[in-house]
Structures are given as structure tokens and as C-alpha cells.
C-alpha positions as CSV (number, residue, x, y, z in Angstrom):
1,M,-25.0,115.1,-65.5
2,D,-26.0,118.8,-65.8
3,P,-24.7,121.4,-63.2
4,L,-28.0,121.8,-61.3
5,S,-28.4,118.0,-60.9
6,K,-24.8,117.8,-59.6
7,L,-25.4,120.6,-57.1
8,L,-28.6,118.9,-55.8
9,S,-27.1,115.4,-55.7
10,G,-27.2,114.2,-52.1
11,I,-29.6,116.8,-50.8
12,R,-32.5,115.0,-49.1
13,A,-35.5,116.1,-47.0
14,E,-35.6,114.8,-43.5
15,G,-38.8,114.4,-41.5
16,A,-41.0,116.3,-43.9
17,V,-44.1,117.6,-42.2
18,V,-47.6,117.8,-43.7
19,T,-49.8,119.8,-41.5
20,H,-53.5,120.6,-42.4
21,A,-54.2,122.3,-39.2
22,V,-57.1,124.4,-38.3
23,M,-55.6,127.4,-36.4
24,P,-57.9,130.2,-35.2
25,A,-56.4,133.6,-36.1
26,P,-54.2,135.2,-34.9
27,W,-51.5,132.5,-35.0
28,T,-47.8,132.2,-35.6
29,I,-45.7,129.2,-36.6
30,R,-42.0,129.1,-35.5
31,F,-39.6,127.2,-37.7
32,A,-37.2,125.9,-35.3
33,D,-34.8,123.7,-37.2
34,R,-32.4,126.6,-38.2
35,A,-31.7,124.3,-41.2
36,P,-29.5,125.5,-44.2
37,L,-32.5,125.3,-46.5
38,T,-36.2,125.1,-45.5
39,M,-39.1,124.7,-48.1
40,I,-42.6,125.6,-47.4
41,T,-45.5,124.9,-49.8
42,V,-48.9,126.5,-49.0
43,M,-51.6,124.2,-50.2
44,R,-54.5,126.1,-48.6
45,G,-54.7,129.4,-46.7
46,G,-51.7,131.6,-46.5
47,G,-49.7,134.0,-44.2
48,T,-46.7,136.3,-43.9
49,L,-43.2,135.1,-43.6
50,L,-41.2,137.1,-41.0
51,L,-37.5,136.7,-41.9
52,P,-34.4,137.1,-39.6
53,D,-33.3,140.3,-41.4
54,G,-36.7,142.0,-40.5
55,G,-38.1,141.6,-44.0
56,S,-41.3,139.9,-44.8
57,R,-42.9,138.0,-47.7
58,T,-46.6,137.2,-48.3
59,L,-47.4,133.6,-49.1
60,E,-50.7,132.6,-50.8
61,T,-52.3,129.3,-51.8
62,G,-50.0,127.6,-54.4
63,D,-46.8,129.5,-53.3
64,T,-43.6,127.7,-52.5
65,A,-40.9,129.4,-50.5
66,L,-37.3,128.5,-50.0
67,V,-35.7,130.1,-47.0
68,R,-32.0,130.1,-46.6
69,G,-30.7,129.4,-42.9
70,P,-29.6,129.4,-40.3
71,G,-31.6,132.2,-38.9
72,E,-35.0,131.5,-37.2
73,F,-38.1,132.8,-38.9
74,R,-41.9,132.6,-38.6
75,L,-45.0,132.4,-40.6
76,V,-47.9,134.5,-39.1
77,S,-51.6,134.7,-40.0
78,G,-51.4,138.5,-40.8
79,E,-54.2,139.3,-38.4
80,S,-54.1,142.1,-35.9
81,D,-51.4,142.0,-33.2
82,A,-54.0,143.3,-30.7
83,V,-54.7,139.7,-29.7
84,A,-51.9,137.5,-28.4
85,P,-51.4,134.8,-31.2
86,T,-51.4,131.2,-30.5
87,E,-47.9,130.0,-31.2
88,Y,-47.0,126.7,-33.0
89,E,-43.7,125.1,-33.8
90,I,-42.6,123.0,-36.8
91,S,-39.5,121.0,-36.4
92,C,-38.4,118.5,-39.0
93,F,-35.2,117.6,-37.3
94,T,-34.9,116.2,-33.9
95,T,-34.0,119.1,-31.5
96,D,-33.1,119.3,-27.9
97,S,-34.8,122.6,-27.2
98,E,-38.2,122.8,-25.7
99,C,-41.0,124.0,-28.0
100,A,-42.1,127.5,-27.6
101,G,-45.7,126.4,-28.4
102,E,-47.7,123.6,-29.6
103,E,-45.8,121.3,-31.9
104,L,-46.8,120.6,-35.5
105,T,-44.4,117.8,-36.1
106,G,-45.0,114.4,-37.8
107,I,-47.7,113.9,-40.4
108,H,-51.1,115.6,-39.7
109,W,-54.1,115.7,-42.1
110,G,-57.6,117.0,-41.6
111,G,-60.6,117.7,-43.8
112,D,-61.7,121.1,-42.6
113,A,-62.2,123.4,-45.6
114,D,-60.8,126.4,-43.5
115,A,-57.6,124.6,-42.7
116,T,-54.2,126.2,-43.3
117,A,-52.5,123.4,-45.2
118,L,-48.6,123.4,-45.4
119,M,-46.0,121.0,-46.6
120,V,-42.6,121.7,-45.0
121,G,-39.2,120.1,-45.7
122,A,-36.0,120.9,-44.0
123,Y,-32.7,120.2,-45.7
124,R,-29.3,119.6,-44.2
125,T,-26.3,120.2,-46.6
126,S,-23.6,117.7,-46.5
127,F,-21.1,118.5,-49.2
128,R,-19.3,121.6,-50.5
129,R,-21.3,121.6,-53.7
130,H,-24.5,122.2,-51.6
131,E,-22.8,125.3,-50.2
132,R,-22.2,126.5,-53.8
133,L,-26.0,126.0,-54.5
134,L,-26.9,128.0,-51.4
135,R,-24.6,130.9,-52.5
136,A,-26.5,131.0,-55.8
137,L,-29.9,131.6,-53.9
138,P,-31.3,134.7,-52.2
139,P,-32.1,134.6,-48.5
140,V,-35.7,133.8,-49.5
141,L,-37.3,133.1,-52.9
142,V,-41.0,132.5,-53.7
143,V,-42.3,130.7,-56.7
144,R,-46.0,131.2,-57.4
145,E,-48.1,128.4,-59.0
146,D,-51.7,128.3,-60.1
147,Y,-54.3,126.7,-57.9
148,E,-54.9,123.7,-60.1
149,S,-51.2,122.7,-59.8
150,C,-51.5,123.1,-56.0
151,G,-54.6,121.1,-55.9
152,W,-52.8,118.1,-57.7
153,Y,-49.9,118.5,-55.2
154,E,-52.2,118.4,-52.3
155,Q,-53.9,115.2,-53.6
156,A,-50.5,113.6,-54.1
157,A,-49.6,114.5,-50.5
158,A,-52.9,113.2,-49.2
159,S,-52.3,109.9,-51.0
160,A,-48.8,109.6,-49.6
161,V,-50.0,110.3,-46.0
162,G,-52.9,107.8,-46.5
163,Q,-50.3,105.0,-46.7
164,S,-49.2,104.3,-43.1
165,A,-46.3,102.2,-43.9
166,G,-43.5,104.2,-45.4
167,S,-45.5,107.4,-45.4
168,Q,-42.7,109.5,-44.0
169,A,-40.2,108.3,-46.7
170,M,-42.8,109.0,-49.3
171,M,-43.4,112.5,-48.1
172,D,-39.6,113.2,-47.9
173,R,-39.2,112.2,-51.5
174,L,-42.1,114.1,-52.7
175,L,-40.5,117.2,-51.0
176,D,-37.2,116.3,-52.9
177,W,-39.1,116.3,-56.2
178,S,-40.7,119.6,-55.4
179,L,-37.4,121.2,-54.5
180,V,-36.0,120.4,-58.0
181,C,-39.1,121.7,-59.7
182,T,-39.0,124.9,-57.5
183,L,-35.4,125.6,-58.1
184,R,-35.7,125.0,-61.9
185,T,-38.8,127.4,-62.0
186,W,-37.1,130.1,-60.0
187,F,-33.9,130.0,-62.1
188,E,-35.9,130.2,-65.3
189,Q,-37.9,133.2,-63.9
190,A,-34.6,134.8,-62.8
191,G,-33.5,135.4,-66.3
192,P,-30.2,137.3,-66.4
193,D,-29.9,137.0,-62.6
194,A,-29.7,133.2,-62.9
195,P,-26.2,131.6,-62.6
196,T,-24.4,131.5,-65.9
197,W,-24.3,127.6,-65.7
198,F,-28.1,127.6,-65.6
199,R,-28.5,130.0,-68.5
200,G,-26.0,128.0,-70.5
201,L,-28.3,125.0,-70.2
202,A,-31.0,126.7,-72.1
203,D,-28.5,127.4,-75.0
204,P,-28.6,124.6,-77.6
205,V,-24.9,125.0,-78.5
206,I,-23.5,125.4,-74.9
207,A,-25.7,122.8,-73.1
208,P,-24.1,119.7,-74.6
209,A,-20.6,121.0,-73.5
210,L,-21.8,121.8,-70.1
211,Q,-23.2,118.3,-69.8
212,A,-19.8,116.9,-70.9
213,I,-17.7,118.9,-68.6
214,H,-19.8,118.2,-65.5
215,T,-20.2,114.5,-66.3
216,A,-16.5,114.0,-66.9
217,P,-14.5,116.8,-65.5
218,G,-11.3,114.8,-65.6
219,A,-11.6,114.1,-69.3
220,P,-8.9,115.7,-71.6
221,W,-11.2,118.3,-73.0
222,T,-10.1,120.9,-75.4
223,V,-12.0,123.6,-77.2
224,A,-12.1,121.4,-80.3
225,S,-13.4,118.3,-78.4
226,L,-16.1,120.5,-76.6
227,A,-17.1,122.0,-80.0
228,T,-17.5,118.4,-81.4
229,E,-19.9,117.7,-78.4
230,A,-21.8,120.8,-79.3
231,G,-22.0,119.9,-83.0
232,V,-20.4,123.2,-84.3
233,S,-17.2,124.6,-85.5
234,R,-14.4,125.3,-83.0
235,A,-14.5,129.1,-83.7
236,L,-18.4,129.4,-83.4
237,F,-18.3,127.3,-80.1
238,A,-15.6,129.4,-78.5
239,K,-17.2,132.7,-79.5
240,R,-20.7,131.4,-78.4
241,F,-19.5,130.0,-75.1
242,T,-17.6,133.1,-74.1
243,A,-20.7,135.4,-75.0
244,V,-23.1,133.2,-73.0
245,M,-20.9,132.1,-70.1
246,G,-18.9,135.3,-69.6
247,R,-15.5,133.5,-69.9
248,P,-13.7,131.2,-72.4
249,P,-14.5,127.5,-72.5
250,L,-11.1,126.4,-70.8
251,T,-11.4,129.0,-68.2
252,Y,-14.9,127.6,-67.2
253,L,-13.3,124.0,-67.4
254,T,-10.6,124.9,-64.9
255,E,-13.0,126.6,-62.5
256,S,-15.2,123.5,-62.7
257,R,-12.3,121.2,-62.0
258,M,-11.2,123.3,-59.0
259,D,-14.8,123.2,-57.6
260,E,-14.7,119.4,-58.0
261,A,-11.2,119.3,-56.3
262,E,-12.5,121.4,-53.5
263,E,-15.4,118.9,-52.9
264,L,-13.1,115.9,-53.0
265,L,-10.5,117.5,-50.7
266,A,-13.2,118.5,-48.2
267,D,-15.5,115.5,-48.3
268,T,-13.2,112.5,-49.0
269,D,-10.0,111.1,-47.8
270,H,-8.6,110.6,-51.4
271,T,-4.9,111.4,-51.8
272,V,-3.9,114.5,-53.5
273,A,-2.6,112.5,-56.5
274,H,-5.9,110.6,-56.8
275,I,-7.8,113.8,-56.8
276,A,-5.5,115.3,-59.4
277,R,-6.2,112.4,-61.8
278,S,-9.9,112.7,-61.1
279,V,-10.0,116.3,-62.3
280,G,-7.8,116.0,-65.3
281,Y,-4.2,116.4,-64.0
282,A,-1.7,113.6,-64.6
283,D,0.9,115.3,-62.4
284,P,-0.1,116.0,-58.7
285,F,2.5,118.8,-58.6
286,G,0.8,120.5,-61.6
287,F,-2.5,120.1,-59.9
288,S,-1.3,121.6,-56.7
289,A,0.2,124.6,-58.5
290,A,-3.0,125.2,-60.4
291,F,-5.1,124.8,-57.2
292,K,-3.0,127.3,-55.2
293,R,-3.1,129.7,-58.2
294,H,-6.9,129.6,-58.2
295,R,-7.7,129.1,-54.5
296,G,-4.9,130.8,-52.7
297,L,-4.0,127.6,-50.8
298,S,-2.2,124.4,-51.5
299,P,-4.5,121.3,-51.7
300,S,-3.2,120.0,-48.3
301,A,-3.6,123.4,-46.6
302,F,-7.2,123.7,-48.1
303,R,-8.1,120.2,-46.7
304,A,-6.7,121.1,-43.3
305,A,-8.7,124.4,-43.3
306,A,-12.0,122.6,-44.4
307,A,-11.5,120.1,-41.6
């Protein structure tokens, strides 16, 4: 399993909203979920995102935005503020709060050519690996696609909505697919600003080793065995890995094992001895010493703090 697939494992959209609403300008849409991650795809029309930190980003047809929570944010029509805007609310999760305006929840679809068409998915994070993914993202990112791509996406959404039985589940999975595509595109466009583990996946020598490490972090990897996975000499592999990833292979391996151990300590009730074996340590005492050296807490103290 590659690092991005592992980080995304278990993230699922809930209650994805498809709205093809005709909203006379000026209007504002409030995103009320305060979700850790919200994805908005503009299939028609556009607007301006008003972010919690006071910043803004313009969204046009074909754009997909990922907004990191939990701050509340809005999408506005961009018209003059001289007229009080009509306020709508989108909420994918069930909330106890009253809506500030007309709700745009559930699945809506209309045929008006002037409609503002949005697909919205909110994501709850449930594992520590999801927190690592969020830390790799800026507060908001926008990926721009051409109109033809967006038109295909709109047709796929319309087809899913057209099926009454299971339509919500179909929309949620369509959003999950879009999330993966959006993140891959953004990481590719980020270039040197992308995480090193993503840059390594584009390197023909490093990628097989990364796949091996993240598929089986507990295997008894050595520089020589990882070089064999990469199909190059040990010396060439070590030099190339360090140049691309910014640290030697075994240092990266240890960091990956500690990340895996963090997740297991926080999200499971496995014993420390079981976790030690899972991440490549035959001796739980050796694992505990390594974990404390890298994380500053013993495994038991870390588990208590995470709880």
C-alpha cells in the first residue's frame, strides 16, 4: 500500500450534498458542519470562499476546494453587499443547531441553466493517520479542472441522483473518488512543497521501497533488502533515497514504524507487546525505548494521553 492510500484509508464522505439550486444574487451559503475536511466542487456558476482567518478564494466552474476545519466558512455570490444576501445552509452531518437560513441538505437537482451547481462532501477523521494527512494540507487548497472534466462529473452526479434507491451511498462514494483525485492532483502540482513521501512515489527507484515499507512496516527491512525491492545496488539506493527523501532509508523506516505505532496505540486496544511485533520489534522493551526516544513518551503514557 502506498503512503497516500494508507493515509486516506477509512476516510469516507457522509451525507454528501448535491445542490443544483437557483439562487438569485446576492446569496451566501454557510457550511455548518465544522468538519475536519470539507470538499466543494463547483459544477456550474461560482462564488468566493470566505475563510475563518479572513482570507478568501475565488471558485469558478470546474474548481474543487478542500477546506480544513473546524472553523466555519461561507461561499458568497460575490455581488454587492448593498443588498442583504439570502442565506442558505449546507450541512452533511446531523446537527443540533438551528439553521441560519434555508437548508440545502439532502440531494437536490434542477435543470435551470443559470443554476449554481455544487457537490459538497464533509469528512470526519477517525484515526491518527488522518490527522497526519490534514497536517500535510494547507487551510484551503483549490484544484482547477477544465470544463469538459467538470461536465463529465456533473453527468455522473446526475446519473447517481437519478437512482432513488441507494442514491445517497452512490453520491458519498463518488465524493470519495473525487477526494483521492483532488489530493493526487494537488500534490503533483505542489512540486517541492509536496510531502517527501509523495515525491518519492514519483521516483522509479524510491517508489518500490516506499510501497514495501508501508505495506509491511514490521518486516525485517535492511538497506540491502530495500535496495533489492528497488532493483538497484545497495550503495545507489542509499544515496538516491537520502537525496530524494531528505533522510537515510533506515531513519525513514523507523519514523514510519513510530507513526504506525502511534496509530495502533491510539486507535486499538492491542497490547504493547503486540504492537511492538507489528512494527518490527521482537522485544517490547526495545520498542518502548525506541518509541520514547522518538516521541518523548513511553507507549503506555502516549496511549493514556491520546485517550
